[in-house]
N, C-alpha and C positions, 0 to 999 in steps of 0.2 A: 516939713511934711504937711500936707493938707489931708484931713480925714473927713469923709462924708458917709452918711447913711445912704444905702442904695437899695433898689429893688422893691421887694414886696412890702417891707416895712414902710417905705415912703408911700407906696400905693395905698396900703390899708389905712394909714393915718389920714390921707386925703379923702378916703371914702368914709371916714368916721368909724372904722372897724377896730377891734382890739388888735394890737400888734403883739404877736406871739414871739417872733424871733427877729433880731436885727442883724443885718450883714453890713459890713463897712468896707469901703475901698480907701486905700492909702495912696495918694498921689505924691510923687517926688521922693518916695522912701526907698530904702534898700533893705535886703534881708539882714544885713549887719546892724543897721539902726533898730530894726524891730527886735532882734535878739538882745541888743544892749538895753532895751526898755523892758525886758522881762517877758516878751511874748514867746509862746511855744510854737515851733513850726509843725505843721501837719500837711499831709499830702506830698506827692512827689512830682506831679505834673506841672504845677506852678506854685509860686510862693503864697501860702495861706498860713495865717498865724492865729493862735488863740490868745485872747486878752488874759493877762495874769489874774485878774479878779473876776471879771464877768464871764470869761470863757466864750465870749462871742467871737465870730470869725472876722478877721481883718485880712483882706487880700490886697496885694500890691496891684495897682492899676496895670492892665495888660491888654494886649491885642492878641488875635489868634489868626491862624492861617490853615485852610483846609489842605490836608496832605494825602488822604486816602478815604475810601467810602466808609459810611457808617458814622456813628456818633463819637467814636474814639479817635477818628482820624484827623487830629488837629495838632498843630505846633503852636505853642504859646510864647509870647515875648513880654516879659515884665522888666521894666527899667524906669529909672527916675524921670526920663523924658516922655513917658507915655502920659497923655493928658486924660482928664476925667471924661471929656467928650469922646475920645477914642475908646475908652473903656466902655462907656455906655452904648456906643455904636454896635458892639458885638452882642448885645442882649437880644432876647427874642421878641418881646412885644413892647410897644411904646409905653404902656402903662407900667411896665417893669423896668423901664430905661430912664428913670428919674433918680435924682440924688438930692440930699438935703445937707447943706453945709453946717459946720459947727455953729455958725451964726443964725441958722434957721432959714436960710434962703433956699428955695426950691430951684434946682438946676434941671431944666427940661428941654433939651435940645431937639427932641423928636416929637413933640406935641402930645405927650402922655396925658397931661391935664385935660386937654381938649377931648381926647378919646375917652377919658374917664367920664367927663360930662355927657358925652354922646353915647356912652355905654357901648363902646366898640373895641373889639380885640383886633389889633392891627400890627403886622410885623414891622420891625424897625428898618430893615434894609434887605437887599437881595441875599445877603449872607445867611439869612434865615434858612434858605434852601440847603445849606451845607450840613445841617444837623437834623436827622430824622426824628430824634426825640422831641423836637419842637412840635411836630404834628400831634403827638400825644399830650404835650403840655397845653397847647391851645385847646384841644378837646377837653382836657381836665379843667381849664379855666372857664370854659363854657358851662361845665357842670357846677363850678363854684359860684360863678356870677351869672345866675340864671336869666337876668334881664339884659345881659350883654349879647350883642350879635358879633359874628365873625365878619370882618371886612371882606368884601367880594374879592379884592385883589389878593388878600391873604389866603382865602379859600382856593383861588385859582393856583396860587403857588403851592399849596399843600397837594392839590391834585397832580400838578406837574411832578412833584417829588415822588408821589406814589407811582406815577407812570415811569419815572426814571429808575425805579427799583430801590430807592433809598430806604424804604420801609423794610425791605427784605434783609437789610444789613443789621437790623436791630437784634440785640441779644435777648434771649428769653427772660432773663432775670430783670432787665430794665423795663421790658414791656409789662411784666407782672407788677413791678413797682408802681408804674404810672396807672395801670388799670385799677390796682387796689386803692390808690389814693383817689382816683376818680369815683370809685364806688362809694367812698366815704364822704363825698361831697353832698350838698343839699339837694341837688337835682341830677343824680347820676345818669339819667337817660340822655341828657344833653351831650355827655361825652361820647356815647355810642352813636348817637344821631350825627354828631359832627364827624366822627370817624367814618361813618357810612357815607356821608355826603361827599367826602373827599376821596372815597374809594379805598381807604386804608383798612376798613373793617373786613372787607372781603379777603384781604391778604393776611390779616392778623387772626381774625376769628371767623373764618368762613362758615363755621357751624351756626354762629349767631346770625350772620348776615343772611343766611338762607331762610330765616324765619319770616322775613317780610314778604307779604303776598300769599302766605300759607293760611287758608281759612280754617276756622274752628266753628263748632256748633254755636249758633247765635243764642240759644236758650241758656247756655252756660257762659258764653263769652259774647256779650253784646257788642264788644269792640271788634269782634270777628277775626281781625288780622293777628296772627301769632306774634309777629315782631312788635306790633303796637302793644299787645298784652304784656310781653316781657318788659318793655320799657315802663309800663304802668306798675309792674310788680317791683322793679328795683326802686322806683320812686316811692312806692308804698313802704318798702323796707327802710328807706331813708326816713320817711315820716315816722315810722315805728322806732327809730333810733337803734336799729339792729346793728350788731357787731359785724365785722367783716365776713366771717364764715357764713352767716345767714344771708348777707347781701350777695356773696358769690353764689350761693345756692339759688337765690332768687334769679340771678342772671342766667344760670345754666340749667334750670330745672326742666325746661321744655325743649332742649336741643333736638331731641328725637323727632319732634313734629316736623322738622325739615326733611325727614326721610320717610314720611308716611306715603304709601302707594296711593295713586290718584283714585283708585277704585273704592277706597274706604274713607276718603275725605268726606266730611270734615270731622269724623269721629275720633280718629287717631288711636284706635285700639292698639295696645302694646307699645305705646311710645315711651313708657317709663323705662323699659329695658334698653331700648335704643339710646335714650337720654343718658343712662348710666354709662354705657360704653363710650359715649362721646365726651362726657364729663371726664372720664378717666384719661382720654386722649388729650384733652385740653390741659389737664393737670400735669401730664407728663411733658407736654410741649413747653409749658411756661414755668416748670419747676414750682408749682403752686404749693404753698406750705401745707403741712399735714392736716391742721385743723380745718382749713378751708376745703381741702380735698375730701375729707371724711364727711363733713356736713353736706357738701355738694353732692357726693355720691348717694347718700341716704335720702336726701330730699328728692333727687332725680328719680330714684327707684320707688319711693313710698309716698310721694305727695298725693297720689290718687287715693290710696288707702287712708291716708290721714283725713282727707275730705269726707270719706265715706264711713267713718268710724261707727256711726249709728247702725249701718247696715252690715257690718262685718260680724261673722261668727266669732264666738269667744276664742276658738282655737286660732283663728287668723289674727285676732287682736293680740293674743299672746305672742304669736310669731313675729309680728311687727315690732312689738316692744323688745323682744329678745334680739332681733337683728339690728335694732337701733341701739342696743346695749343700754337701754334706758335705766335699768336697775343700778348699774354700776356708774353710768355717766349721765345723771339727771340734768346736769348743767348743759351738756351737749344736746340732750333731748329738747331742752327749752329753745335752743337755737333752731332746731329742726321745726318745732312748732311755730316759731316766729317767722321763718321763711315760708312755711305753708300758709300762715295767716296773710302774709304779703301776697302770695299767689292768689288766695281766695278773694282778697279785697282789691287786688290790682286788676279790676275789670270795670268797664264802663257802667256807672250807676251802682256799683257794689261797694264803693269806697267807704261808706259809713256803716256797713253791715257788721254785726257782731260775729266773730269767729267762734261759735259755741263749741266747735270740735276740739279746740284746745283744752277747754275745761273737761270735756269727755275723756280725752286722753290722759289728762292729769288724774282724773278719778280712776281710770283703768289702772294706771301705774300704782296708785295708792292701794287699790284692791289687791294687786299682785304682791305689793310689799307687805300687805297684812297677813299673808300666808306665812306661817312659822316653818320655814324650811328645815331648821334644826330639829324641831320636834318631830317632823315627819321622818326625817332621816333616822332619828333614834328609834322611832316606832318600827320602821321597816327593818332596821338592823336587828332589833330584838326578836322579831318574828321570822327572820330569814332562816332557811335550812342550811345544811353544811356546804352547799355549793350554790350560793345565791347568784341570781342574775345581776351583773354589775350595773344594769340599767334600771333596776327596780326603784332605787331611790330617786333618780332623776325623773322617771316616769310618774312616780307617786307625787312628787312636788309639782310637776307640770299639770297633773290631773287636778290637784287641789287649786292651782292657780286658774285653770280653766273654769272650775266650778265657781270660784269667787267672781270671775268675770261674768259668768252666766247669771249669777244672782244680781250683780250690778246692772246688767242690761235688762233683766226682767223688771227691776225696780224703776228703771228709767222709762219704761213703756207706758 
């Protein structure tokens, strides 16, 4: 048997990047030989094994054949006679189609090293068109390697795949998986720009695609275009090293602006409520995890209030804190604040501004926390008559919290 490191580990090593995971291909081996050496089989589609000590994946060299639409419609053939070159031929990009032998030699039958040097993402063969997930992967690699361009012939192939309906065969969970990974890259905007350039964004996320060309008030948005703004926001979220829920909220916070009637452009009054319903629809479509969904919904609905905290009445401030469940979920409230900071600073010329609103909200939350709800409840109970109003205690606590916020706001003026 011949064992070679393949794919991303070889690519990243040549780029001088830290290698996180290594995948291996076994040429000339059989499942029986792998089992005899203590490897554990995993997966059912084709023979993949876990190393008994490192638990890294070792796959028998294989070829594949398209059998039906979508990314699952493949038949795989793994046998001792499958060569390394044949195995590499089935991979997506040339930079991922290199191998490294046990002796340290780089096997590069498709020009991956040259494309690394030229900073180009290029497909290996026409078989690229058989798997629609590769559109998402190319876009994600564009976000990871921000100084790489997509080869024109690869972009043409991606456009043809979209036109042929391949993207429509993707299952929601796989789309979300790739979108989430792309959002966590260093330059997430490049993923969505690549998807838009090949036409896939209008099929997968038409709510987002509709934002390009939608104007905004230039005094608040010097970049003017809403789509451009959202791309700046998700890149700012990445710069702030935000967790995925905050990055998802950054991506979806302004979806409602794509449905603003022409007669009230570019002010977008009421876009927050529209954004909320659209975020909910996106989350339903892609089976978005609960933590991302919840932060996305709250940021979509309340990011305008978050920015205007200094102008809010004490009662409104308390309402926002309560609806964000900030008292019980302060860690989630911090994600909301981070997404709102990305929104605020994701504007042309605003990138280095301080988001003082975050500190104002933290101060407001601390003021509300400072109210002794237990003591108020005890006092109200002690003075209640024989048929007390069940809302007396909640109302008394709310009144005390509003008063604490009024005092805070007065001191800040």
